[in-house]
Each structure stands twice: as structure tokens, then as C-alpha cells.
A tleap script that builds the chain and sets N, CA, C and O, in Angstrom:
source leaprc.protein.ff14SB
mol = sequence {
  NMET ILE ARG LYS ILE MET ILE LEU CYS LEU
  THR VAL LEU LEU LEU SER GLY CYS VAL PRO
  ASN GLU ILE ARG VAL GLU ASN HIE THR GLY
  GLU ASN GLU GLY LYS ALA GLU GLU ILE PHE
  LYS ASP ASP THR ARG LEU LYS ALA VAL ALA
  ALA LEU PHE HIE GLU ASP GLN LEU LEU VAL
  GLY ILE ARG VAL LYS THR PHE SER ARG PHE
  THR LYS ARG LYS ILE ALA LYS GLU ILE LYS
  LYS GLU LEU GLU LYS GLU TYR PRO GLU MET
  GLU VAL THR VAL SER ALA ASP SER LYS ILE
  LEU MET GLU THR SER LYS LEU LEU ASP LYS
  GLN GLU GLU ASP LYS LYS ILE LYS LYS LYS
  ILE LYS HIE VAL ILE SER LEU SER GLU GLU
  GLU CTHR
}
set mol.1.N position { 0.827 -1.191 0.000 }
set mol.1.CA position { 0.000 0.000 0.000 }
set mol.1.C position { 0.879 1.266 0.000 }
set mol.1.O position { 0.648 2.190 -0.780 }
set mol.2.N position { 1.867 1.292 0.868 }
set mol.2.CA position { 2.751 2.451 0.961 }
set mol.2.C position { 3.545 2.610 -0.333 }
set mol.2.O position { 3.806 3.725 -0.783 }
set mol.3.N position { 3.919 1.487 -0.917 }
set mol.3.CA position { 4.676 1.522 -2.168 }
set mol.3.C position { 3.858 2.175 -3.283 }
set mol.3.O position { 4.402 2.962 -4.059 }
set mol.4.N position { 2.577 1.868 -3.376 }
set mol.4.CA position { 1.700 2.459 -4.390 }
set mol.4.C position { 1.551 3.966 -4.183 }
set mol.4.O position { 1.557 4.737 -5.143 }
set mol.5.N position { 1.420 4.372 -2.934 }
set mol.5.CA position { 1.299 5.796 -2.617 }
set mol.5.C position { 2.584 6.532 -2.999 }
set mol.5.O position { 2.525 7.633 -3.547 }
set mol.6.N position { 3.734 5.937 -2.717 }
set mol.6.CA position { 5.019 6.546 -3.066 }
set mol.6.C position { 5.161 6.684 -4.589 }
set mol.6.O position { 5.632 7.712 -5.076 }
set mol.7.N position { 4.764 5.672 -5.324 }
set mol.7.CA position { 4.844 5.718 -6.790 }
set mol.7.C position { 3.900 6.787 -7.330 }
set mol.7.O position { 4.261 7.521 -8.249 }
set mol.8.N position { 2.714 6.880 -6.781 }
set mol.8.CA position { 1.749 7.897 -7.199 }
set mol.8.C position { 2.278 9.304 -6.914 }
set mol.8.O position { 2.175 10.186 -7.767 }
set mol.9.N position { 2.835 9.518 -5.741 }
set mol.9.CA position { 3.395 10.830 -5.395 }
set mol.9.C position { 4.561 11.194 -6.299 }
set mol.9.O position { 4.676 12.344 -6.722 }
set mol.10.N position { 5.414 10.246 -6.598 }
set mol.10.CA position { 6.554 10.484 -7.479 }
set mol.10.C position { 6.089 10.835 -8.888 }
set mol.10.O position { 6.643 11.733 -9.522 }
set mol.11.N position { 5.080 10.132 -9.374 }
set mol.11.CA position { 4.536 10.411 -10.706 }
set mol.11.C position { 3.933 11.810 -10.777 }
set mol.11.O position { 4.175 12.534 -11.743 }
set mol.12.N position { 3.164 12.196 -9.786 }
set mol.12.CA position { 2.564 13.531 -9.746 }
set mol.12.C position { 3.656 14.594 -9.683 }
set mol.12.O position { 3.555 15.621 -10.355 }
set mol.13.N position { 4.674 14.369 -8.904 }
set mol.13.CA position { 5.785 15.318 -8.793 }
set mol.13.C position { 6.504 15.491 -10.125 }
set mol.13.O position { 6.821 16.614 -10.516 }
set mol.14.N position { 6.763 14.400 -10.819 }
set mol.14.CA position { 7.443 14.480 -12.115 }
set mol.14.C position { 6.585 15.168 -13.170 }
set mol.14.O position { 7.099 15.950 -13.969 }
set mol.15.N position { 5.299 14.889 -13.183 }
set mol.15.CA position { 4.416 15.499 -14.181 }
set mol.15.C position { 4.166 16.977 -13.920 }
set mol.15.O position { 3.903 17.729 -14.858 }
set mol.16.N position { 4.241 17.403 -12.679 }
set mol.16.CA position { 4.000 18.815 -12.377 }
set mol.16.C position { 5.131 19.702 -12.902 }
set mol.16.O position { 4.921 20.897 -13.110 }
set mol.17.N position { 6.297 19.156 -13.115 }
set mol.17.CA position { 7.414 19.917 -13.664 }
set mol.17.C position { 7.372 20.042 -15.176 }
set mol.17.O position { 8.206 20.744 -15.749 }
set mol.18.N position { 6.446 19.397 -15.830 }
set mol.18.CA position { 6.369 19.381 -17.289 }
set mol.18.C position { 5.318 20.338 -17.831 }
set mol.18.O position { 4.657 20.037 -18.825 }
set mol.19.N position { 5.163 21.470 -17.196 }
set mol.19.CA position { 4.190 22.457 -17.647 }
set mol.19.C position { 4.822 23.291 -18.761 }
set mol.19.O position { 5.919 23.817 -18.578 }
set mol.20.N position { 4.151 23.426 -19.920 }
set mol.20.CA position { 4.738 24.204 -21.009 }
set mol.20.C position { 4.746 25.696 -20.700 }
set mol.20.O position { 4.004 26.174 -19.843 }
set mol.21.N position { 5.608 26.425 -21.423 }
set mol.21.CA position { 5.669 27.875 -21.264 }
set mol.21.C position { 4.381 28.495 -21.761 }
set mol.21.O position { 3.806 28.047 -22.753 }
set mol.22.N position { 3.935 29.519 -21.075 }
set mol.22.CA position { 2.711 30.219 -21.465 }
set mol.22.C position { 3.102 31.434 -22.293 }
set mol.22.O position { 3.683 32.390 -21.780 }
set mol.23.N position { 2.777 31.384 -23.571 }
set mol.23.CA position { 3.085 32.486 -24.478 }
set mol.23.C position { 1.777 32.955 -25.089 }
set mol.23.O position { 1.083 32.202 -25.774 }
set mol.24.N position { 1.450 34.231 -24.824 }
set mol.24.CA position { 0.227 34.821 -25.371 }
set mol.24.C position { 0.607 36.026 -26.214 }
set mol.24.O position { 1.269 36.946 -25.736 }
set mol.25.N position { 0.186 36.015 -27.466 }
set mol.25.CA position { 0.472 37.117 -28.379 }
set mol.25.C position { -0.832 37.531 -29.038 }
set mol.25.O position { -1.568 36.697 -29.564 }
set mol.26.N position { -1.109 38.831 -29.004 }
set mol.26.CA position { -2.295 39.365 -29.679 }
set mol.26.C position { -1.832 40.456 -30.630 }
set mol.26.O position { -1.033 41.319 -30.268 }
set mol.27.N position { -2.352 40.402 -31.856 }
set mol.27.CA position { -1.902 41.316 -32.888 }
set mol.27.C position { -3.070 42.153 -33.397 }
set mol.27.O position { -4.067 41.610 -33.872 }
set mol.28.N position { -2.947 43.477 -33.297 }
set mol.28.CA position { -3.953 44.407 -33.819 }
set mol.28.C position { -3.392 45.171 -35.016 }
set mol.28.O position { -3.934 46.206 -35.403 }
set mol.29.N position { -2.309 44.664 -35.599 }
set mol.29.CA position { -1.656 45.339 -36.721 }
set mol.29.C position { -1.524 44.378 -37.891 }
set mol.29.O position { -1.993 43.242 -37.829 }
set mol.30.N position { -0.892 44.834 -38.942 }
set mol.30.CA position { -0.634 43.984 -40.095 }
set mol.30.C position { 0.696 43.261 -40.006 }
set mol.30.O position { 1.088 42.564 -40.942 }
set mol.31.N position { 1.393 43.417 -38.895 }
set mol.31.CA position { 2.700 42.774 -38.709 }
set mol.31.C position { 2.542 41.263 -38.525 }
set mol.31.O position { 1.499 40.781 -38.082 }
set mol.32.N position { 3.582 40.541 -38.870 }
set mol.32.CA position { 3.607 39.096 -38.686 }
set mol.32.C position { 4.117 38.797 -37.279 }
set mol.32.O position { 5.282 39.055 -36.977 }
set mol.33.N position { 3.261 38.259 -36.423 }
set mol.33.CA position { 3.660 37.987 -35.043 }
set mol.33.C position { 4.430 36.677 -34.906 }
set mol.33.O position { 4.917 36.359 -33.821 }
set mol.34.N position { 4.545 35.921 -35.982 }
set mol.34.CA position { 5.245 34.638 -35.943 }
set mol.34.C position { 6.701 34.762 -35.549 }
set mol.34.O position { 7.230 33.904 -34.844 }
set mol.35.N position { 7.359 35.831 -36.002 }
set mol.35.CA position { 8.769 36.045 -35.652 }
set mol.35.C position { 8.921 36.226 -34.139 }
set mol.35.O position { 9.834 35.670 -33.528 }
set mol.36.N position { 8.032 36.997 -33.552 }
set mol.36.CA position { 8.092 37.238 -32.108 }
set mol.36.C position { 7.834 35.943 -31.338 }
set mol.36.O position { 8.520 35.657 -30.357 }
set mol.37.N position { 6.851 35.163 -31.780 }
set mol.37.CA position { 6.557 33.900 -31.106 }
set mol.37.C position { 7.760 32.963 -31.151 }
set mol.37.O position { 8.046 32.274 -30.172 }
set mol.38.N position { 8.465 32.935 -32.279 }
set mol.38.CA position { 9.659 32.100 -32.385 }
set mol.38.C position { 10.748 32.554 -31.413 }
set mol.38.O position { 11.413 31.730 -30.786 }
set mol.39.N position { 10.922 33.869 -31.296 }
set mol.39.CA position { 11.917 34.399 -30.351 }
set mol.39.C position { 11.572 33.950 -28.932 }
set mol.39.O position { 12.453 33.537 -28.178 }
set mol.40.N position { 10.292 34.031 -28.570 }
set mol.40.CA position { 9.865 33.650 -27.224 }
set mol.40.C position { 10.005 32.146 -26.997 }
set mol.40.O position { 10.449 31.722 -25.929 }
set mol.41.N position { 9.633 31.337 -27.988 }
set mol.41.CA position { 9.704 29.884 -27.840 }
set mol.41.C position { 11.141 29.384 -27.787 }
set mol.41.O position { 11.437 28.417 -27.084 }
set mol.42.N position { 12.033 30.033 -28.523 }
set mol.42.CA position { 13.426 29.594 -28.566 }
set mol.42.C position { 14.203 29.938 -27.307 }
set mol.42.O position { 15.218 29.303 -27.022 }
set mol.43.N position { 13.754 30.921 -26.552 }
set mol.43.CA position { 14.458 31.333 -25.335 }
set mol.43.C position { 14.021 30.438 -24.179 }
set mol.43.O position { 12.884 30.518 -23.713 }
set mol.44.N position { 14.926 29.596 -23.728 }
set mol.44.CA position { 14.605 28.626 -22.679 }
set mol.44.C position { 14.525 29.251 -21.292 }
set mol.44.O position { 14.093 28.596 -20.343 }
set mol.45.N position { 14.933 30.505 -21.164 }
set mol.45.CA position { 14.906 31.175 -19.861 }
set mol.45.C position { 13.535 31.728 -19.523 }
set mol.45.O position { 13.293 32.116 -18.380 }
set mol.46.N position { 12.624 31.772 -20.506 }
set mol.46.CA position { 11.310 32.376 -20.300 }
set mol.46.C position { 10.310 31.359 -19.773 }
set mol.46.O position { 10.289 30.202 -20.193 }
set mol.47.N position { 9.489 31.817 -18.848 }
set mol.47.CA position { 8.439 30.985 -18.269 }
set mol.47.C position { 7.066 31.410 -18.795 }
set mol.47.O position { 6.218 30.564 -19.078 }
set mol.48.N position { 6.850 32.728 -18.924 }
set mol.48.CA position { 5.570 33.243 -19.423 }
set mol.48.C position { 5.820 34.529 -20.192 }
set mol.48.O position { 6.715 35.306 -19.859 }
set mol.49.N position { 5.005 34.745 -21.237 }
set mol.49.CA position { 5.125 35.938 -22.067 }
set mol.49.C position { 3.726 36.418 -22.433 }
set mol.49.O position { 2.856 35.622 -22.786 }
set mol.50.N position { 3.522 37.735 -22.342 }
set mol.50.CA position { 2.300 38.366 -22.836 }
set mol.50.C position { 2.748 39.501 -23.753 }
set mol.50.O position { 3.419 40.435 -23.315 }
set mol.51.N position { 2.370 39.410 -25.036 }
set mol.51.CA position { 2.803 40.413 -26.010 }
set mol.51.C position { 1.581 40.981 -26.724 }
set mol.51.O position { 0.656 40.251 -27.080 }
set mol.52.N position { 1.597 42.300 -26.927 }
set mol.52.CA position { 0.492 42.986 -27.587 }
set mol.52.C position { 1.042 43.896 -28.678 }
set mol.52.O position { 1.807 44.823 -28.407 }
set mol.53.N position { 0.640 43.616 -29.920 }
set mol.53.CA position { 0.951 44.477 -31.059 }
set mol.53.C position { -0.231 45.420 -31.231 }
set mol.53.O position { -1.359 44.963 -31.420 }
set mol.54.N position { 0.007 46.730 -31.169 }
set mol.54.CA position { -1.067 47.701 -31.366 }
set mol.54.C position { -0.491 48.931 -32.043 }
set mol.54.O position { 0.408 49.581 -31.508 }
set mol.55.N position { -1.011 49.250 -33.224 }
set mol.55.CA position { -0.549 50.363 -34.047 }
set mol.55.C position { 0.969 50.294 -34.201 }
set mol.55.O position { 1.473 49.355 -34.819 }
set mol.56.N position { 1.710 51.256 -33.659 }
set mol.56.CA position { 3.169 51.237 -33.786 }
set mol.56.C position { 3.853 50.791 -32.491 }
set mol.56.O position { 5.053 51.009 -32.319 }
set mol.57.N position { 3.104 50.173 -31.586 }
set mol.57.CA position { 3.616 49.743 -30.283 }
set mol.57.C position { 3.698 48.221 -30.215 }
set mol.57.O position { 2.821 47.515 -30.714 }
set mol.58.N position { 4.753 47.735 -29.597 }
set mol.58.CA position { 4.873 46.323 -29.245 }
set mol.58.C position { 5.191 46.284 -27.756 }
set mol.58.O position { 6.289 46.650 -27.339 }
set mol.59.N position { 4.230 45.841 -26.965 }
set mol.59.CA position { 4.353 45.787 -25.510 }
set mol.59.C position { 4.510 44.328 -25.097 }
set mol.59.O position { 3.668 43.489 -25.419 }
set mol.60.N position { 5.594 44.033 -24.382 }
set mol.60.CA position { 5.889 42.652 -23.991 }
set mol.60.C position { 6.209 42.597 -22.510 }
set mol.60.O position { 7.075 43.321 -22.018 }
set mol.61.N position { 5.502 41.730 -21.807 }
set mol.61.CA position { 5.808 41.439 -20.413 }
set mol.61.C position { 6.294 40.009 -20.328 }
set mol.61.O position { 5.679 39.110 -20.901 }
set mol.62.N position { 7.398 39.783 -19.617 }
set mol.62.CA position { 7.955 38.432 -19.528 }
set mol.62.C position { 8.135 38.023 -18.078 }
set mol.62.O position { 8.303 38.863 -17.193 }
set mol.63.N position { 8.098 36.717 -17.849 }
set mol.63.CA position { 8.443 36.130 -16.555 }
set mol.63.C position { 9.539 35.112 -16.840 }
set mol.63.O position { 9.385 34.236 -17.691 }
set mol.64.N position { 10.639 35.240 -16.122 }
set mol.64.CA position { 11.767 34.333 -16.338 }
set mol.64.C position { 11.697 33.172 -15.357 }
set mol.64.O position { 11.035 33.248 -14.322 }
set mol.65.N position { 12.393 32.103 -15.705 }
set mol.65.CA position { 12.429 30.937 -14.833 }
set mol.65.C position { 13.189 31.266 -13.547 }
set mol.65.O position { 13.927 32.249 -13.483 }
set mol.66.N position { 13.002 30.449 -12.552 }
set mol.66.CA position { 13.513 30.708 -11.218 }
set mol.66.C position { 15.008 30.988 -11.189 }
set mol.66.O position { 15.435 31.944 -10.542 }
set mol.67.N position { 15.811 30.185 -11.868 }
set mol.67.CA position { 17.260 30.344 -11.780 }
set mol.67.C position { 17.776 31.508 -12.623 }
set mol.67.O position { 18.950 31.865 -12.528 }
set mol.68.N position { 16.910 32.105 -13.450 }
set mol.68.CA position { 17.315 33.242 -14.275 }
set mol.68.C position { 16.857 34.577 -13.691 }
set mol.68.O position { 17.102 35.623 -14.290 }
set mol.69.N position { 16.212 34.559 -12.559 }
set mol.69.CA position { 15.607 35.780 -12.032 }
set mol.69.C position { 16.620 36.857 -11.646 }
set mol.69.O position { 16.275 38.037 -11.579 }
set mol.70.N position { 17.867 36.456 -11.395 }
set mol.70.CA position { 18.878 37.447 -11.021 }
set mol.70.C position { 19.382 38.236 -12.222 }
set mol.70.O position { 19.980 39.301 -12.067 }
set mol.71.N position { 19.138 37.711 -13.416 }
set mol.71.CA position { 19.571 38.394 -14.640 }
set mol.71.C position { 18.377 38.783 -15.505 }
set mol.71.O position { 18.502 38.890 -16.725 }
set mol.72.N position { 17.231 38.992 -14.886 }
set mol.72.CA position { 16.022 39.243 -15.667 }
set mol.72.C position { 16.075 40.543 -16.456 }
set mol.72.O position { 15.504 40.611 -17.545 }
set mol.73.N position { 16.731 41.567 -15.954 }
set mol.73.CA position { 16.855 42.821 -16.713 }
set mol.73.C position { 17.714 42.626 -17.950 }
set mol.73.O position { 17.415 43.169 -19.013 }
set mol.74.N position { 18.774 41.854 -17.811 }
set mol.74.CA position { 19.647 41.555 -18.949 }
set mol.74.C position { 18.881 40.751 -19.997 }
set mol.74.O position { 19.009 41.010 -21.193 }
set mol.75.N position { 18.096 39.789 -19.557 }
set mol.75.CA position { 17.296 38.980 -20.468 }
set mol.75.C position { 16.291 39.862 -21.205 }
set mol.75.O position { 16.104 39.712 -22.413 }
set mol.76.N position { 15.643 40.782 -20.487 }
set mol.76.CA position { 14.671 41.688 -21.107 }
set mol.76.C position { 15.352 42.559 -22.162 }
set mol.76.O position { 14.782 42.790 -23.228 }
set mol.77.N position { 16.560 43.045 -21.881 }
set mol.77.CA position { 17.289 43.864 -22.855 }
set mol.77.C position { 17.641 43.060 -24.101 }
set mol.77.O position { 17.542 43.564 -25.219 }
set mol.78.N position { 18.052 41.803 -23.906 }
set mol.78.CA position { 18.404 40.953 -25.048 }
set mol.78.C position { 17.183 40.684 -25.930 }
set mol.78.O position { 17.276 40.724 -27.157 }
set mol.79.N position { 16.053 40.415 -25.304 }
set mol.79.CA position { 14.827 40.152 -26.066 }
set mol.79.C position { 14.384 41.421 -26.783 }
set mol.79.O position { 13.939 41.367 -27.929 }
set mol.80.N position { 14.504 42.561 -26.110 }
set mol.80.CA position { 14.134 43.826 -26.742 }
set mol.80.C position { 14.988 44.075 -27.979 }
set mol.80.O position { 14.477 44.508 -29.012 }
set mol.81.N position { 16.277 43.806 -27.877 }
set mol.81.CA position { 17.180 44.011 -29.002 }
set mol.81.C position { 16.792 43.107 -30.185 }
set mol.81.O position { 16.799 43.551 -31.333 }
set mol.82.N position { 16.456 41.847 -29.904 }
set mol.82.CA position { 16.033 40.919 -30.959 }
set mol.82.C position { 14.736 41.387 -31.615 }
set mol.82.O position { 14.601 41.345 -32.838 }
set mol.83.N position { 13.783 41.833 -30.795 }
set mol.83.CA position { 12.500 42.292 -31.336 }
set mol.83.C position { 12.655 43.572 -32.149 }
set mol.83.O position { 11.996 43.738 -33.175 }
set mol.84.N position { 13.527 44.483 -31.696 }
set mol.84.CA position { 13.765 45.718 -32.450 }
set mol.84.C position { 14.393 45.411 -33.801 }
set mol.84.O position { 14.144 46.109 -34.784 }
set mol.85.N position { 15.213 44.358 -33.845 }
set mol.85.CA position { 15.817 43.950 -35.112 }
set mol.85.C position { 14.759 43.382 -36.065 }
set mol.85.O position { 14.808 43.633 -37.269 }
set mol.86.N position { 13.819 42.627 -35.532 }
set mol.86.CA position { 12.762 42.025 -36.350 }
set mol.86.C position { 11.664 43.016 -36.730 }
set mol.86.O position { 11.078 42.915 -37.808 }
set mol.87.N position { 11.388 43.970 -35.845 }
set mol.87.CA position { 10.324 44.955 -36.065 }
set mol.87.C position { 10.893 46.370 -35.931 }
set mol.87.O position { 10.613 47.048 -34.942 }
set mol.88.N position { 11.687 46.828 -36.906 }
set mol.88.CA position { 12.348 48.139 -36.773 }
set mol.88.C position { 11.392 49.323 -36.798 }
set mol.88.O position { 11.729 50.387 -36.279 }
set mol.89.N position { 10.216 49.168 -37.383 }
set mol.89.CA position { 9.284 50.284 -37.485 }
set mol.89.C position { 8.382 50.423 -36.253 }
set mol.89.O position { 7.580 51.354 -36.180 }
set mol.90.N position { 8.505 49.514 -35.292 }
set mol.90.CA position { 7.665 49.556 -34.101 }
set mol.90.C position { 8.461 50.019 -32.890 }
set mol.90.O position { 9.672 49.820 -32.805 }
set mol.91.N position { 7.748 50.644 -31.953 }
set mol.91.CA position { 8.347 51.033 -30.680 }
set mol.91.C position { 8.181 49.859 -29.723 }
set mol.91.O position { 7.064 49.532 -29.323 }
set mol.92.N position { 9.291 49.228 -29.357 }
set mol.92.CA position { 9.273 47.998 -28.571 }
set mol.92.C position { 9.531 48.307 -27.101 }
set mol.92.O position { 10.477 49.015 -26.756 }
set mol.93.N position { 8.674 47.765 -26.244 }
set mol.93.CA position { 8.850 47.875 -24.798 }
set mol.93.C position { 8.810 46.466 -24.220 }
set mol.93.O position { 7.817 45.755 -24.374 }
set mol.94.N position { 9.888 46.066 -23.555 }
set mol.94.CA position { 9.972 44.743 -22.934 }
set mol.94.C position { 10.315 44.939 -21.467 }
set mol.94.O position { 11.227 45.693 -21.128 }
set mol.95.N position { 9.576 44.254 -20.599 }
set mol.95.CA position { 9.840 44.366 -19.165 }
set mol.95.C position { 9.700 42.999 -18.501 }
set mol.95.O position { 8.804 42.221 -18.829 }
set mol.96.N position { 10.599 42.726 -17.567 }
set mol.96.CA position { 10.545 41.487 -16.797 }
set mol.96.C position { 9.848 41.696 -15.460 }
set mol.96.O position { 9.857 40.807 -14.608 }
set mol.97.N position { 9.247 42.863 -15.273 }
set mol.97.CA position { 8.521 43.173 -14.050 }
set mol.97.C position { 7.183 42.435 -14.061 }
set mol.97.O position { 6.469 42.456 -15.064 }
set mol.98.N position { 6.848 41.793 -12.963 }
set mol.98.CA position { 5.609 41.013 -12.910 }
set mol.98.C position { 4.372 41.896 -13.046 }
set mol.98.O position { 3.347 41.444 -13.557 }
set mol.99.N position { 4.453 43.138 -12.602 }
set mol.99.CA position { 3.326 44.073 -12.740 }
set mol.99.C position { 3.028 44.333 -14.223 }
set mol.99.O position { 1.864 44.393 -14.618 }
set mol.100.N position { 4.060 44.485 -15.030 }
set mol.100.CA position { 3.888 44.730 -16.464 }
set mol.100.C position { 3.294 43.502 -17.134 }
set mol.100.O position { 2.420 43.626 -17.992 }
set mol.101.N position { 3.760 42.314 -16.753 }
set mol.101.CA position { 3.194 41.078 -17.308 }
set mol.101.C position { 1.719 40.976 -16.967 }
set mol.101.O position { 0.904 40.617 -17.816 }
set mol.102.N position { 1.375 41.291 -15.731 }
set mol.102.CA position { -0.016 41.211 -15.295 }
set mol.102.C position { -0.893 42.225 -16.048 }
set mol.102.O position { -1.981 41.878 -16.508 }
set mol.103.N position { -0.426 43.464 -16.174 }
set mol.103.CA position { -1.199 44.497 -16.871 }
set mol.103.C position { -1.352 44.179 -18.359 }
set mol.103.O position { -2.413 44.412 -18.937 }
set mol.104.N position { -0.302 43.651 -18.975 }
set mol.104.CA position { -0.378 43.266 -20.387 }
set mol.104.C position { -1.362 42.112 -20.567 }
set mol.104.O position { -2.122 42.090 -21.535 }
set mol.105.N position { -1.351 41.168 -19.652 }
set mol.105.CA position { -2.310 40.056 -19.710 }
set mol.105.C position { -3.742 40.561 -19.575 }
set mol.105.O position { -4.644 40.060 -20.246 }
set mol.106.N position { -3.950 41.546 -18.715 }
set mol.106.CA position { -5.291 42.134 -18.579 }
set mol.106.C position { -5.730 42.777 -19.888 }
set mol.106.O position { -6.887 42.651 -20.289 }
set mol.107.N position { -4.798 43.474 -20.558 }
set mol.107.CA position { -5.125 44.090 -21.847 }
set mol.107.C position { -5.478 43.035 -22.889 }
set mol.107.O position { -6.352 43.257 -23.727 }
set mol.108.N position { -4.803 41.889 -22.839 }
set mol.108.CA position { -5.095 40.819 -23.790 }
set mol.108.C position { -6.468 40.199 -23.524 }
set mol.108.O position { -7.161 39.783 -24.453 }
set mol.109.N position { -6.849 40.142 -22.263 }
set mol.109.CA position { -8.125 39.537 -21.898 }
set mol.109.C position { -9.322 40.423 -22.237 }
set mol.109.O position { -10.390 39.920 -22.587 }
set mol.110.N position { -9.147 41.737 -22.134 }
set mol.110.CA position { -10.261 42.658 -22.357 }
set mol.110.C position { -10.376 43.025 -23.827 }
set mol.110.O position { -9.371 43.216 -24.512 }
set mol.111.N position { -11.583 43.119 -24.294 }
set mol.111.CA position { -11.858 43.591 -25.652 }
set mol.111.C position { -12.369 45.021 -25.531 }
set mol.111.O position { -13.510 45.245 -25.128 }
set mol.112.N position { -11.532 45.978 -25.877 }
set mol.112.CA position { -11.901 47.382 -25.716 }
set mol.112.C position { -11.681 48.150 -27.010 }
set mol.112.O position { -11.152 47.619 -27.987 }
set mol.113.N position { -12.102 49.415 -26.995 }
set mol.113.CA position { -11.915 50.299 -28.134 }
set mol.113.C position { -10.438 50.644 -28.297 }
set mol.113.O position { -9.661 50.557 -27.346 }
set mol.114.N position { -10.059 51.040 -29.519 }
set mol.114.CA position { -8.669 51.374 -29.805 }
set mol.114.C position { -8.155 52.522 -28.947 }
set mol.114.O position { -7.009 52.487 -28.500 }
set mol.115.N position { -8.983 53.541 -28.708 }
set mol.115.CA position { -8.551 54.689 -27.914 }
set mol.115.C position { -8.226 54.277 -26.485 }
set mol.115.O position { -7.232 54.727 -25.914 }
set mol.116.N position { -9.058 53.426 -25.912 }
set mol.116.CA position { -8.820 52.979 -24.539 }
set mol.116.C position { -7.569 52.104 -24.468 }
set mol.116.O position { -6.787 52.210 -23.523 }
set mol.117.N position { -7.383 51.245 -25.461 }
set mol.117.CA position { -6.201 50.380 -25.471 }
set mol.117.C position { -4.934 51.222 -25.568 }
set mol.117.O position { -3.966 50.981 -24.847 }
set mol.118.N position { -4.941 52.212 -26.462 }
set mol.118.CA position { -3.774 53.085 -26.646 }
set mol.118.C position { -3.435 53.792 -25.329 }
set mol.118.O position { -2.268 53.880 -24.947 }
set mol.119.N position { -4.464 54.293 -24.640 }
set mol.119.CA position { -4.261 54.995 -23.370 }
set mol.119.C position { -3.685 54.047 -22.314 }
set mol.119.O position { -2.780 54.420 -21.568 }
set mol.120.N position { -4.207 52.837 -22.256 }
set mol.120.CA position { -3.735 51.873 -21.270 }
set mol.120.C position { -2.316 51.396 -21.585 }
set mol.120.O position { -1.532 51.133 -20.674 }
set mol.121.N position { -1.988 51.284 -22.872 }
set mol.121.CA position { -0.626 50.907 -23.255 }
set mol.121.C position { 0.353 51.976 -22.789 }
set mol.121.O position { 1.417 51.658 -22.258 }
set mol.122.N position { -0.008 53.247 -22.986 }
set mol.122.CA position { 0.861 54.337 -22.528 }
set mol.122.C position { 1.049 54.282 -21.010 }
set mol.122.O position { 2.140 54.542 -20.503 }
set mol.123.N position { -0.024 53.940 -20.291 }
set mol.123.CA position { 0.057 53.826 -18.833 }
set mol.123.C position { 1.011 52.692 -18.437 }
set mol.123.O position { 1.833 52.864 -17.538 }
set mol.124.N position { 0.906 51.544 -19.098 }
set mol.124.CA position { 1.759 50.405 -18.793 }
set mol.124.C position { 3.224 50.718 -19.116 }
set mol.124.O position { 4.126 50.326 -18.375 }
set mol.125.N position { 3.453 51.423 -20.223 }
set mol.125.CA position { 4.815 51.814 -20.566 }
set mol.125.C position { 5.393 52.758 -19.525 }
set mol.125.O position { 6.566 52.648 -19.169 }
set mol.126.N position { 4.572 53.691 -19.030 }
set mol.126.CA position { 5.056 54.593 -17.974 }
set mol.126.C position { 5.368 53.816 -16.698 }
set mol.126.O position { 6.301 54.169 -15.977 }
set mol.127.N position { 4.598 52.760 -16.407 }
set mol.127.CA position { 4.891 51.920 -15.242 }
set mol.127.C position { 6.231 51.190 -15.421 }
set mol.127.O position { 6.994 51.025 -14.470 }
set mol.128.N position { 6.492 50.767 -16.636 }
set mol.128.CA position { 7.735 50.015 -16.875 }
set mol.128.C position { 8.970 50.903 -16.770 }
set mol.128.O position { 10.063 50.413 -16.485 }
set mol.129.N position { 8.804 52.202 -16.999 }
set mol.129.CA position { 9.943 53.123 -16.933 }
set mol.129.C position { 10.236 53.581 -15.511 }
set mol.129.O position { 11.297 54.149 -15.253 }
set mol.130.N position { 9.312 53.344 -14.584 }
set mol.130.CA position { 9.550 53.695 -13.193 }
set mol.130.C position { 10.572 52.757 -12.588 }
set mol.130.O position { 10.617 51.577 -12.935 }
set mol.131.N position { 11.386 53.265 -11.693 }
set mol.131.CA position { 12.338 52.431 -10.994 }
set mol.131.C position { 11.747 52.036 -9.663 }
set mol.131.O position { 11.175 52.857 -8.947 }
set mol.132.N position { 11.896 50.759 -9.344 }
set mol.132.CA position { 11.367 50.269 -8.064 }
set mol.132.C position { 12.473 49.930 -7.116 }
set mol.132.O position { 12.214 49.503 -5.992 }
savepdb mol mol.pdb
quit
């Protein structure tokens, strides 16, 4: 009986570590978001990504894996540089701050008018520029 319980617990523990990365991308422009998705999928340091293409803005919030959290600003800069290379005509904002990821996810969940989205994007960008 104890042996079965131990095997069950071990199986649950092993399967809980196999959760795929959460990558959410929403595009309100004519740009191809496939390049951005590939950048996010290829980076093994990322745990979650929320990206929003809107007019000339690309807003990206990222969450890094546990062992990469000490270099999360460096990772955000590297991803920003890659995205700026792929989308030179867009203003790219990338942040590893959990508040930015949460706010970007909220924007992806809500269906709102373009004016409201633009205003909220500007607010999120101003939050990302604040130093904590």
C-alpha cells in the first residue's frame, strides 16, 4: 500500500514539472507575429510571455524561470534588441517586471476600443519606466 502511494506521489511530482511555457500574443496590426513567437519559444529562460501588437507599439511582459531571475533585466534587454531587429518600425517595450506582465495580460483579456487600449498601453509603458 505504501509503495503504491510513493509511486503515485513520485509520478505527480514528475508530471508537475512538465508544464509548457505560457506564451500569449495578440496582434492588432498587419505585422507578422510569428517572428516574435519564435523568439519567445526559442528562449529557454522564459516561463511566461504576454505580447500585444497595437498600431506602432509592441508591448511585452515576460516572466523568467527561477534560476534566471537574477539576470532578468539583462534577459529583457536581449529580447528587446532581438524584437527591435525584427520589427524596426515599431516602438518595442519589454519588461521582466511582474506588474507589467499582469497588466499586459489584462489588456489581452479585455476587448476594448482602440482609444482605450492606446491609453492603457501608454500607462503600462510609464509603469515600466519607473524604478522600483
